[in-house]
Each structure stands twice: as structure tokens, then as C-alpha cells.
mmJSON file of the N, C-alpha and C atoms, coordinates in Angstrom:
{"data_MODEL":{"atom_site":{
"group_PDB":["ATOM","ATOM","ATOM","ATOM","ATOM","ATOM","ATOM","ATOM","ATOM","ATOM","ATOM","ATOM","ATOM","ATOM","ATOM","ATOM","ATOM","ATOM","ATOM","ATOM","ATOM","ATOM","ATOM","ATOM","ATOM","ATOM","ATOM","ATOM","ATOM","ATOM","ATOM","ATOM","ATOM","ATOM","ATOM","ATOM","ATOM","ATOM","ATOM","ATOM","ATOM","ATOM","ATOM","ATOM","ATOM","ATOM","ATOM","ATOM","ATOM","ATOM","ATOM","ATOM","ATOM","ATOM","ATOM","ATOM","ATOM","ATOM","ATOM","ATOM","ATOM","ATOM","ATOM","ATOM","ATOM","ATOM","ATOM","ATOM","ATOM","ATOM","ATOM","ATOM","ATOM","ATOM","ATOM","ATOM","ATOM","ATOM","ATOM","ATOM","ATOM","ATOM","ATOM","ATOM","ATOM","ATOM","ATOM","ATOM","ATOM","ATOM","ATOM","ATOM","ATOM","ATOM","ATOM","ATOM","ATOM","ATOM","ATOM","ATOM","ATOM","ATOM","ATOM","ATOM","ATOM","ATOM","ATOM","ATOM","ATOM","ATOM","ATOM","ATOM","ATOM","ATOM","ATOM","ATOM","ATOM","ATOM","ATOM","ATOM","ATOM","ATOM","ATOM","ATOM","ATOM","ATOM","ATOM","ATOM","ATOM","ATOM","ATOM","ATOM","ATOM","ATOM","ATOM","ATOM","ATOM","ATOM","ATOM","ATOM","ATOM","ATOM","ATOM","ATOM","ATOM","ATOM","ATOM","ATOM","ATOM","ATOM","ATOM","ATOM","ATOM","ATOM","ATOM","ATOM","ATOM","ATOM","ATOM","ATOM","ATOM","ATOM","ATOM","ATOM","ATOM","ATOM","ATOM","ATOM","ATOM","ATOM","ATOM","ATOM","ATOM","ATOM","ATOM","ATOM","ATOM","ATOM","ATOM","ATOM","ATOM","ATOM","ATOM","ATOM","ATOM","ATOM","ATOM","ATOM","ATOM","ATOM","ATOM","ATOM"],
"id":[1,2,3,4,5,6,7,8,9,10,11,12,13,14,15,16,17,18,19,20,21,22,23,24,25,26,27,28,29,30,31,32,33,34,35,36,37,38,39,40,41,42,43,44,45,46,47,48,49,50,51,52,53,54,55,56,57,58,59,60,61,62,63,64,65,66,67,68,69,70,71,72,73,74,75,76,77,78,79,80,81,82,83,84,85,86,87,88,89,90,91,92,93,94,95,96,97,98,99,100,101,102,103,104,105,106,107,108,109,110,111,112,113,114,115,116,117,118,119,120,121,122,123,124,125,126,127,128,129,130,131,132,133,134,135,136,137,138,139,140,141,142,143,144,145,146,147,148,149,150,151,152,153,154,155,156,157,158,159,160,161,162,163,164,165,166,167,168,169,170,171,172,173,174,175,176,177,178,179,180,181,182,183,184,185,186,187,188,189,190,191,192],
"type_symbol":["N","C","C","N","C","C","N","C","C","N","C","C","N","C","C","N","C","C","N","C","C","N","C","C","N","C","C","N","C","C","N","C","C","N","C","C","N","C","C","N","C","C","N","C","C","N","C","C","N","C","C","N","C","C","N","C","C","N","C","C","N","C","C","N","C","C","N","C","C","N","C","C","N","C","C","N","C","C","N","C","C","N","C","C","N","C","C","N","C","C","N","C","C","N","C","C","N","C","C","N","C","C","N","C","C","N","C","C","N","C","C","N","C","C","N","C","C","N","C","C","N","C","C","N","C","C","N","C","C","N","C","C","N","C","C","N","C","C","N","C","C","N","C","C","N","C","C","N","C","C","N","C","C","N","C","C","N","C","C","N","C","C","N","C","C","N","C","C","N","C","C","N","C","C","N","C","C","N","C","C","N","C","C","N","C","C","N","C","C","N","C","C"],
"label_atom_id":["N","CA","C","N","CA","C","N","CA","C","N","CA","C","N","CA","C","N","CA","C","N","CA","C","N","CA","C","N","CA","C","N","CA","C","N","CA","C","N","CA","C","N","CA","C","N","CA","C","N","CA","C","N","CA","C","N","CA","C","N","CA","C","N","CA","C","N","CA","C","N","CA","C","N","CA","C","N","CA","C","N","CA","C","N","CA","C","N","CA","C","N","CA","C","N","CA","C","N","CA","C","N","CA","C","N","CA","C","N","CA","C","N","CA","C","N","CA","C","N","CA","C","N","CA","C","N","CA","C","N","CA","C","N","CA","C","N","CA","C","N","CA","C","N","CA","C","N","CA","C","N","CA","C","N","CA","C","N","CA","C","N","CA","C","N","CA","C","N","CA","C","N","CA","C","N","CA","C","N","CA","C","N","CA","C","N","CA","C","N","CA","C","N","CA","C","N","CA","C","N","CA","C","N","CA","C","N","CA","C","N","CA","C","N","CA","C","N","CA","C","N","CA","C"],
"label_alt_id":[null,null,null,null,null,null,null,null,null,null,null,null,null,null,null,null,null,null,null,null,null,null,null,null,null,null,null,null,null,null,null,null,null,null,null,null,null,null,null,null,null,null,null,null,null,null,null,null,null,null,null,null,null,null,null,null,null,null,null,null,null,null,null,null,null,null,null,null,null,null,null,null,null,null,null,null,null,null,null,null,null,null,null,null,null,null,null,null,null,null,null,null,null,null,null,null,null,null,null,null,null,null,null,null,null,null,null,null,null,null,null,null,null,null,null,null,null,null,null,null,null,null,null,null,null,null,null,null,null,null,null,null,null,null,null,null,null,null,null,null,null,null,null,null,null,null,null,null,null,null,null,null,null,null,null,null,null,null,null,null,null,null,null,null,null,null,null,null,null,null,null,null,null,null,null,null,null,null,null,null,null,null,null,null,null,null,null,null,null,null,null,null],
"label_comp_id":["MET","MET","MET","ASN","ASN","ASN","THR","THR","THR","LYS","LYS","LYS","LEU","LEU","LEU","VAL","VAL","VAL","ILE","ILE","ILE","THR","THR","THR","ALA","ALA","ALA","ILE","ILE","ILE","LEU","LEU","LEU","LEU","LEU","LEU","ALA","ALA","ALA","LEU","LEU","LEU","PHE","PHE","PHE","ILE","ILE","ILE","GLU","GLU","GLU","LEU","LEU","LEU","PRO","PRO","PRO","ILE","ILE","ILE","SER","SER","SER","LEU","LEU","LEU","TYR","TYR","TYR","LEU","LEU","LEU","PHE","PHE","PHE","TYR","TYR","TYR","TRP","TRP","TRP","VAL","VAL","VAL","LEU","LEU","LEU","THR","THR","THR","GLN","GLN","GLN","LEU","LEU","LEU","HIS","HIS","HIS","PRO","PRO","PRO","ASP","ASP","ASP","ARG","ARG","ARG","LEU","LEU","LEU","ILE","ILE","ILE","TRP","TRP","TRP","PHE","PHE","PHE","LEU","LEU","LEU","PHE","PHE","PHE","ILE","ILE","ILE","ILE","ILE","ILE","TYR","TYR","TYR","ILE","ILE","ILE","PRO","PRO","PRO","VAL","VAL","VAL","VAL","VAL","VAL","ILE","ILE","ILE","LEU","LEU","LEU","THR","THR","THR","SER","SER","SER","ILE","ILE","ILE","LEU","LEU","LEU","ALA","ALA","ALA","LYS","LYS","LYS","VAL","VAL","VAL","ILE","ILE","ILE","SER","SER","SER","GLY","GLY","GLY","ASP","ASP","ASP","ARG","ARG","ARG","ASP","ASP","ASP"],
"label_asym_id":["A","A","A","A","A","A","A","A","A","A","A","A","A","A","A","A","A","A","A","A","A","A","A","A","A","A","A","A","A","A","A","A","A","A","A","A","A","A","A","A","A","A","A","A","A","A","A","A","A","A","A","A","A","A","A","A","A","A","A","A","A","A","A","A","A","A","A","A","A","A","A","A","A","A","A","A","A","A","A","A","A","A","A","A","A","A","A","A","A","A","A","A","A","A","A","A","A","A","A","A","A","A","A","A","A","A","A","A","A","A","A","A","A","A","A","A","A","A","A","A","A","A","A","A","A","A","A","A","A","A","A","A","A","A","A","A","A","A","A","A","A","A","A","A","A","A","A","A","A","A","A","A","A","A","A","A","A","A","A","A","A","A","A","A","A","A","A","A","A","A","A","A","A","A","A","A","A","A","A","A","A","A","A","A","A","A","A","A","A","A","A","A"],
"label_entity_id":["1","1","1","1","1","1","1","1","1","1","1","1","1","1","1","1","1","1","1","1","1","1","1","1","1","1","1","1","1","1","1","1","1","1","1","1","1","1","1","1","1","1","1","1","1","1","1","1","1","1","1","1","1","1","1","1","1","1","1","1","1","1","1","1","1","1","1","1","1","1","1","1","1","1","1","1","1","1","1","1","1","1","1","1","1","1","1","1","1","1","1","1","1","1","1","1","1","1","1","1","1","1","1","1","1","1","1","1","1","1","1","1","1","1","1","1","1","1","1","1","1","1","1","1","1","1","1","1","1","1","1","1","1","1","1","1","1","1","1","1","1","1","1","1","1","1","1","1","1","1","1","1","1","1","1","1","1","1","1","1","1","1","1","1","1","1","1","1","1","1","1","1","1","1","1","1","1","1","1","1","1","1","1","1","1","1","1","1","1","1","1","1"],
"label_seq_id":[1,1,1,2,2,2,3,3,3,4,4,4,5,5,5,6,6,6,7,7,7,8,8,8,9,9,9,10,10,10,11,11,11,12,12,12,13,13,13,14,14,14,15,15,15,16,16,16,17,17,17,18,18,18,19,19,19,20,20,20,21,21,21,22,22,22,23,23,23,24,24,24,25,25,25,26,26,26,27,27,27,28,28,28,29,29,29,30,30,30,31,31,31,32,32,32,33,33,33,34,34,34,35,35,35,36,36,36,37,37,37,38,38,38,39,39,39,40,40,40,41,41,41,42,42,42,43,43,43,44,44,44,45,45,45,46,46,46,47,47,47,48,48,48,49,49,49,50,50,50,51,51,51,52,52,52,53,53,53,54,54,54,55,55,55,56,56,56,57,57,57,58,58,58,59,59,59,60,60,60,61,61,61,62,62,62,63,63,63,64,64,64],
"pdbx_PDB_ins_code":[null,null,null,null,null,null,null,null,null,null,null,null,null,null,null,null,null,null,null,null,null,null,null,null,null,null,null,null,null,null,null,null,null,null,null,null,null,null,null,null,null,null,null,null,null,null,null,null,null,null,null,null,null,null,null,null,null,null,null,null,null,null,null,null,null,null,null,null,null,null,null,null,null,null,null,null,null,null,null,null,null,null,null,null,null,null,null,null,null,null,null,null,null,null,null,null,null,null,null,null,null,null,null,null,null,null,null,null,null,null,null,null,null,null,null,null,null,null,null,null,null,null,null,null,null,null,null,null,null,null,null,null,null,null,null,null,null,null,null,null,null,null,null,null,null,null,null,null,null,null,null,null,null,null,null,null,null,null,null,null,null,null,null,null,null,null,null,null,null,null,null,null,null,null,null,null,null,null,null,null,null,null,null,null,null,null,null,null,null,null,null,null],
"Cartn_x":[-19.133,-19.884,-18.9,-19.053,-18.207,-18.902,-18.436,-19.093,-19.047,-17.936,-17.825,-18.834,-19.038,-19.994,-21.426,-21.76,-23.103,-23.331,-22.357,-22.492,-22.605,-21.836,-21.914,-23.286,-23.814,-25.138,-26.215,-26.104,-27.08,-27.002,-25.804,-25.653,-26.155,-25.868,-26.376,-27.902,-28.468,-29.93,-30.551,-29.951,-30.537,-30.365,-29.275,-28.993,-29.163,-29.376,-29.569,-30.9,-31.127,-32.331,-33.598,-33.596,-34.801,-35.247,-34.364,-34.85,-35.458,-34.874,-35.421,-36.804,-36.94,-38.241,-39.286,-38.897,-39.862,-40.267,-39.336,-39.697,-40.661,-40.401,-41.307,-42.697,-42.744,-44.02,-44.725,-43.987,-44.548,-45.09,-44.336,-44.764,-46.068,-46.182,-47.418,-48.577,-48.346,-49.413,-49.842,-48.913,-49.295,-50.099,-49.829,-50.577,-52.008,-52.209,-53.527,-54.415,-53.85,-54.581,-55.366,-54.663,-55.359,-55.927,-56.674,-57.276,-56.206,-56.585,-55.643,-55.185,-56.038,-55.653,-54.482,-54.493,-53.403,-52.103,-52.179,-50.97,-50.468,-51.372,-50.977,-50.261,-50.809,-50.181,-48.819,-48.684,-47.388,-46.348,-46.756,-45.83,-45.432,-46.35,-46.029,-45.14,-45.33,-44.596,-43.095,-42.733,-41.331,-40.451,-40.751,-39.879,-39.938,-41.076,-41.191,-40.26,-40.218,-39.333,-37.874,-37.53,-36.143,-35.733,-36.569,-36.234,-36.165,-37.107,-37.071,-35.9,-35.513,-34.355,-33.08,-32.927,-31.754,-31.74,-32.874,-32.936,-32.677,-33.19,-32.966,-31.489,-30.834,-29.405,-28.572,-28.916,-28.165,-28.381,-29.624,-29.899,-29.239,-29.295,-28.642,-27.13,-26.589,-25.153,-24.731,-25.63,-25.323,-25.253,-26.024,-26.07,-24.838,-24.2,-23.028,-21.788],
"Cartn_y":[-22.055,-21.437,-20.821,-21.167,-20.618,-19.383,-18.22,-16.968,-16.729,-17.051,-16.843,-17.692,-18.903,-19.795,-19.276,-18.781,-18.248,-17.001,-16.114,-14.891,-15.221,-16.194,-16.611,-17.191,-17.997,-18.583,-17.506,-16.521,-15.42,-14.617,-14.3,-13.518,-14.275,-15.557,-16.361,-16.414,-16.566,-16.62,-15.285,-14.195,-12.868,-12.394,-12.748,-12.183,-13.148,-14.427,-15.375,-16.109,-16.783,-17.596,-16.757,-15.786,-14.998,-14.17,-13.456,-12.709,-13.6,-14.772,-15.669,-16.159,-16.602,-17.111,-16.01,-14.809,-13.708,-13.249,-13.261,-12.886,-13.899,-15.177,-16.198,-16.071,-15.808,-15.608,-14.368,-13.296,-12.074,-12.34,-13.093,-13.379,-14.163,-15.141,-15.922,-15.019,-14.126,-13.219,-12.292,-11.798,-10.916,-11.655,-12.938,-13.717,-13.997,-14.037,-14.357,-13.131,-11.936,-10.687,-10.71,-10.807,-10.948,-9.623,-9.735,-8.593,-7.828,-6.646,-5.822,-6.493,-7.299,-7.981,-8.927,-9.627,-10.551,-9.789,-8.63,-7.814,-7.285,-6.9,-6.437,-7.553,-8.748,-9.876,-10.205,-10.045,-10.275,-9.258,-8.0,-6.964,-7.219,-7.685,-8.019,-9.264,-10.166,-11.428,-11.214,-10.21,-9.985,-9.752,-8.768,-8.615,-9.799,-10.457,-11.626,-12.737,-12.961,-13.999,-13.639,-12.38,-11.958,-12.155,-11.714,-11.847,-13.306,-14.114,-15.516,-16.257,-15.867,-16.488,-16.171,-14.917,-14.526,-15.252,-15.263,-15.932,-17.43,-18.059,-19.494,-19.803,-18.979,-19.22,-18.986,-17.962,-17.683,-18.802,-19.251,-20.315,-21.62,-21.944,-23.171,-23.062,-21.857,-21.661,-21.82,-21.477,-21.642,-23.104,-23.945,-25.369,-26.116,-25.644,-26.356,-26.154],
"Cartn_z":[-15.911,-16.995,-17.992,-19.222,-20.268,-20.84,-20.459,-20.83,-22.33,-22.959,-24.41,-25.171,-24.723,-25.379,-25.229,-24.055,-23.817,-24.66,-24.706,-25.501,-26.985,-27.453,-28.854,-29.174,-28.277,-28.499,-28.524,-27.652,-27.626,-28.918,-29.363,-30.595,-31.821,-31.884,-33.006,-33.001,-31.819,-31.727,-32.106,-31.657,-31.906,-33.341,-33.977,-35.291,-36.459,-36.179,-37.278,-37.152,-36.041,-35.892,-35.78,-34.905,-34.671,-35.874,-36.563,-37.731,-38.813,-39.026,-40.036,-39.632,-38.394,-37.957,-37.89,-37.453,-37.395,-38.791,-39.732,-41.099,-41.708,-41.483,-42.01,-41.396,-40.108,-39.435,-39.986,-40.224,-40.805,-42.213,-43.0,-44.371,-44.391,-43.507,-43.418,-43.017,-42.068,-41.645,-42.779,-43.562,-44.656,-45.714,-45.892,-46.873,-46.411,-45.098,-44.555,-44.349,-44.403,-44.186,-42.872,-41.74,-40.464,-39.952,-38.884,-38.218,-37.422,-36.922,-36.161,-34.875,-34.265,-33.035,-33.276,-34.374,-34.694,-34.912,-35.585,-35.769,-34.434,-33.553,-32.223,-31.464,-31.515,-30.838,-31.45,-32.749,-33.394,-32.911,-32.789,-32.319,-30.868,-30.055,-28.665,-28.608,-29.538,-29.579,-29.81,-30.557,-30.908,-29.672,-28.788,-27.615,-26.652,-26.586,-25.709,-26.18,-27.475,-28.022,-27.786,-27.965,-27.756,-26.299,-25.376,-23.951,-23.515,-23.932,-23.526,-24.161,-25.356,-25.988,-25.207,-24.823,-24.041,-22.703,-22.013,-20.711,-20.824,-21.86,-22.035,-22.264,-23.059,-23.322,-22.067,-21.288,-20.059,-19.048,-18.904,-17.94,-18.367,-19.645,-20.106,-19.991,-20.091,-19.906,-18.464,-17.529,-16.11,-15.699,-16.344,-15.991,-16.465,-17.523,-18.072,-17.253],
"occupancy":[1.0,1.0,1.0,1.0,1.0,1.0,1.0,1.0,1.0,1.0,1.0,1.0,1.0,1.0,1.0,1.0,1.0,1.0,1.0,1.0,1.0,1.0,1.0,1.0,1.0,1.0,1.0,1.0,1.0,1.0,1.0,1.0,1.0,1.0,1.0,1.0,1.0,1.0,1.0,1.0,1.0,1.0,1.0,1.0,1.0,1.0,1.0,1.0,1.0,1.0,1.0,1.0,1.0,1.0,1.0,1.0,1.0,1.0,1.0,1.0,1.0,1.0,1.0,1.0,1.0,1.0,1.0,1.0,1.0,1.0,1.0,1.0,1.0,1.0,1.0,1.0,1.0,1.0,1.0,1.0,1.0,1.0,1.0,1.0,1.0,1.0,1.0,1.0,1.0,1.0,1.0,1.0,1.0,1.0,1.0,1.0,1.0,1.0,1.0,1.0,1.0,1.0,1.0,1.0,1.0,1.0,1.0,1.0,1.0,1.0,1.0,1.0,1.0,1.0,1.0,1.0,1.0,1.0,1.0,1.0,1.0,1.0,1.0,1.0,1.0,1.0,1.0,1.0,1.0,1.0,1.0,1.0,1.0,1.0,1.0,1.0,1.0,1.0,1.0,1.0,1.0,1.0,1.0,1.0,1.0,1.0,1.0,1.0,1.0,1.0,1.0,1.0,1.0,1.0,1.0,1.0,1.0,1.0,1.0,1.0,1.0,1.0,1.0,1.0,1.0,1.0,1.0,1.0,1.0,1.0,1.0,1.0,1.0,1.0,1.0,1.0,1.0,1.0,1.0,1.0,1.0,1.0,1.0,1.0,1.0,1.0,1.0,1.0,1.0,1.0,1.0,1.0],
"B_iso_or_equiv":[0.0,0.0,0.0,0.0,0.0,0.0,0.0,0.0,0.0,0.0,0.0,0.0,0.0,0.0,0.0,0.0,0.0,0.0,0.0,0.0,0.0,0.0,0.0,0.0,0.0,0.0,0.0,0.0,0.0,0.0,0.0,0.0,0.0,0.0,0.0,0.0,0.0,0.0,0.0,0.0,0.0,0.0,0.0,0.0,0.0,0.0,0.0,0.0,0.0,0.0,0.0,0.0,0.0,0.0,0.0,0.0,0.0,0.0,0.0,0.0,0.0,0.0,0.0,0.0,0.0,0.0,0.0,0.0,0.0,0.0,0.0,0.0,0.0,0.0,0.0,0.0,0.0,0.0,0.0,0.0,0.0,0.0,0.0,0.0,0.0,0.0,0.0,0.0,0.0,0.0,0.0,0.0,0.0,0.0,0.0,0.0,0.0,0.0,0.0,0.0,0.0,0.0,0.0,0.0,0.0,0.0,0.0,0.0,0.0,0.0,0.0,0.0,0.0,0.0,0.0,0.0,0.0,0.0,0.0,0.0,0.0,0.0,0.0,0.0,0.0,0.0,0.0,0.0,0.0,0.0,0.0,0.0,0.0,0.0,0.0,0.0,0.0,0.0,0.0,0.0,0.0,0.0,0.0,0.0,0.0,0.0,0.0,0.0,0.0,0.0,0.0,0.0,0.0,0.0,0.0,0.0,0.0,0.0,0.0,0.0,0.0,0.0,0.0,0.0,0.0,0.0,0.0,0.0,0.0,0.0,0.0,0.0,0.0,0.0,0.0,0.0,0.0,0.0,0.0,0.0,0.0,0.0,0.0,0.0,0.0,0.0,0.0,0.0,0.0,0.0,0.0,0.0],
"pdbx_formal_charge":[null,null,null,null,null,null,null,null,null,null,null,null,null,null,null,null,null,null,null,null,null,null,null,null,null,null,null,null,null,null,null,null,null,null,null,null,null,null,null,null,null,null,null,null,null,null,null,null,null,null,null,null,null,null,null,null,null,null,null,null,null,null,null,null,null,null,null,null,null,null,null,null,null,null,null,null,null,null,null,null,null,null,null,null,null,null,null,null,null,null,null,null,null,null,null,null,null,null,null,null,null,null,null,null,null,null,null,null,null,null,null,null,null,null,null,null,null,null,null,null,null,null,null,null,null,null,null,null,null,null,null,null,null,null,null,null,null,null,null,null,null,null,null,null,null,null,null,null,null,null,null,null,null,null,null,null,null,null,null,null,null,null,null,null,null,null,null,null,null,null,null,null,null,null,null,null,null,null,null,null,null,null,null,null,null,null,null,null,null,null,null,null],
"auth_seq_id":[1,1,1,2,2,2,3,3,3,4,4,4,5,5,5,6,6,6,7,7,7,8,8,8,9,9,9,10,10,10,11,11,11,12,12,12,13,13,13,14,14,14,15,15,15,16,16,16,17,17,17,18,18,18,19,19,19,20,20,20,21,21,21,22,22,22,23,23,23,24,24,24,25,25,25,26,26,26,27,27,27,28,28,28,29,29,29,30,30,30,31,31,31,32,32,32,33,33,33,34,34,34,35,35,35,36,36,36,37,37,37,38,38,38,39,39,39,40,40,40,41,41,41,42,42,42,43,43,43,44,44,44,45,45,45,46,46,46,47,47,47,48,48,48,49,49,49,50,50,50,51,51,51,52,52,52,53,53,53,54,54,54,55,55,55,56,56,56,57,57,57,58,58,58,59,59,59,60,60,60,61,61,61,62,62,62,63,63,63,64,64,64],
"auth_comp_id":["MET","MET","MET","ASN","ASN","ASN","THR","THR","THR","LYS","LYS","LYS","LEU","LEU","LEU","VAL","VAL","VAL","ILE","ILE","ILE","THR","THR","THR","ALA","ALA","ALA","ILE","ILE","ILE","LEU","LEU","LEU","LEU","LEU","LEU","ALA","ALA","ALA","LEU","LEU","LEU","PHE","PHE","PHE","ILE","ILE","ILE","GLU","GLU","GLU","LEU","LEU","LEU","PRO","PRO","PRO","ILE","ILE","ILE","SER","SER","SER","LEU","LEU","LEU","TYR","TYR","TYR","LEU","LEU","LEU","PHE","PHE","PHE","TYR","TYR","TYR","TRP","TRP","TRP","VAL","VAL","VAL","LEU","LEU","LEU","THR","THR","THR","GLN","GLN","GLN","LEU","LEU","LEU","HIS","HIS","HIS","PRO","PRO","PRO","ASP","ASP","ASP","ARG","ARG","ARG","LEU","LEU","LEU","ILE","ILE","ILE","TRP","TRP","TRP","PHE","PHE","PHE","LEU","LEU","LEU","PHE","PHE","PHE","ILE","ILE","ILE","ILE","ILE","ILE","TYR","TYR","TYR","ILE","ILE","ILE","PRO","PRO","PRO","VAL","VAL","VAL","VAL","VAL","VAL","ILE","ILE","ILE","LEU","LEU","LEU","THR","THR","THR","SER","SER","SER","ILE","ILE","ILE","LEU","LEU","LEU","ALA","ALA","ALA","LYS","LYS","LYS","VAL","VAL","VAL","ILE","ILE","ILE","SER","SER","SER","GLY","GLY","GLY","ASP","ASP","ASP","ARG","ARG","ARG","ASP","ASP","ASP"],
"auth_asym_id":["A","A","A","A","A","A","A","A","A","A","A","A","A","A","A","A","A","A","A","A","A","A","A","A","A","A","A","A","A","A","A","A","A","A","A","A","A","A","A","A","A","A","A","A","A","A","A","A","A","A","A","A","A","A","A","A","A","A","A","A","A","A","A","A","A","A","A","A","A","A","A","A","A","A","A","A","A","A","A","A","A","A","A","A","A","A","A","A","A","A","A","A","A","A","A","A","A","A","A","A","A","A","A","A","A","A","A","A","A","A","A","A","A","A","A","A","A","A","A","A","A","A","A","A","A","A","A","A","A","A","A","A","A","A","A","A","A","A","A","A","A","A","A","A","A","A","A","A","A","A","A","A","A","A","A","A","A","A","A","A","A","A","A","A","A","A","A","A","A","A","A","A","A","A","A","A","A","A","A","A","A","A","A","A","A","A","A","A","A","A","A","A"],
"auth_atom_id":["N","CA","C","N","CA","C","N","CA","C","N","CA","C","N","CA","C","N","CA","C","N","CA","C","N","CA","C","N","CA","C","N","CA","C","N","CA","C","N","CA","C","N","CA","C","N","CA","C","N","CA","C","N","CA","C","N","CA","C","N","CA","C","N","CA","C","N","CA","C","N","CA","C","N","CA","C","N","CA","C","N","CA","C","N","CA","C","N","CA","C","N","CA","C","N","CA","C","N","CA","C","N","CA","C","N","CA","C","N","CA","C","N","CA","C","N","CA","C","N","CA","C","N","CA","C","N","CA","C","N","CA","C","N","CA","C","N","CA","C","N","CA","C","N","CA","C","N","CA","C","N","CA","C","N","CA","C","N","CA","C","N","CA","C","N","CA","C","N","CA","C","N","CA","C","N","CA","C","N","CA","C","N","CA","C","N","CA","C","N","CA","C","N","CA","C","N","CA","C","N","CA","C","N","CA","C","N","CA","C","N","CA","C","N","CA","C","N","CA","C","N","CA","C"],
"pdbx_PDB_model_num":[1,1,1,1,1,1,1,1,1,1,1,1,1,1,1,1,1,1,1,1,1,1,1,1,1,1,1,1,1,1,1,1,1,1,1,1,1,1,1,1,1,1,1,1,1,1,1,1,1,1,1,1,1,1,1,1,1,1,1,1,1,1,1,1,1,1,1,1,1,1,1,1,1,1,1,1,1,1,1,1,1,1,1,1,1,1,1,1,1,1,1,1,1,1,1,1,1,1,1,1,1,1,1,1,1,1,1,1,1,1,1,1,1,1,1,1,1,1,1,1,1,1,1,1,1,1,1,1,1,1,1,1,1,1,1,1,1,1,1,1,1,1,1,1,1,1,1,1,1,1,1,1,1,1,1,1,1,1,1,1,1,1,1,1,1,1,1,1,1,1,1,1,1,1,1,1,1,1,1,1,1,1,1,1,1,1,1,1,1,1,1,1]
}}}
């Protein structure tokens, strides 16, 4: 397992890919004027995406 490669992939995902995708998702939601339930699900979605992204990168790093 190449630890530097896994850490680099995690940092790129957390600081480049995720903010862009979450901002685009937020922008679409603001344009649609959704109900409070949708906003609640969006807020719950953020930590779930972060955790699954980290776990996916670590697991894929273990296989290499």
C-alpha cells in the first residue's frame, strides 16, 4: 500500500472534488426552492459523502 498516494487521493477528493459537487448540488436546490425535508436530507448527505469518500479511497489503496 502506498500511503502517500492514498493520502493524496483523499486530500484531492476532500478539497477539490467534493466542494465542487456539493456546491453544484446546493445551487440546484436553491433554484428549485425545495421543502425543509429536502434541505435536511442535503445536510445529512454532506457528512455521509465525506465519510464514504474517505473509506473508498482507503479501501482502494489497500487493494493496490
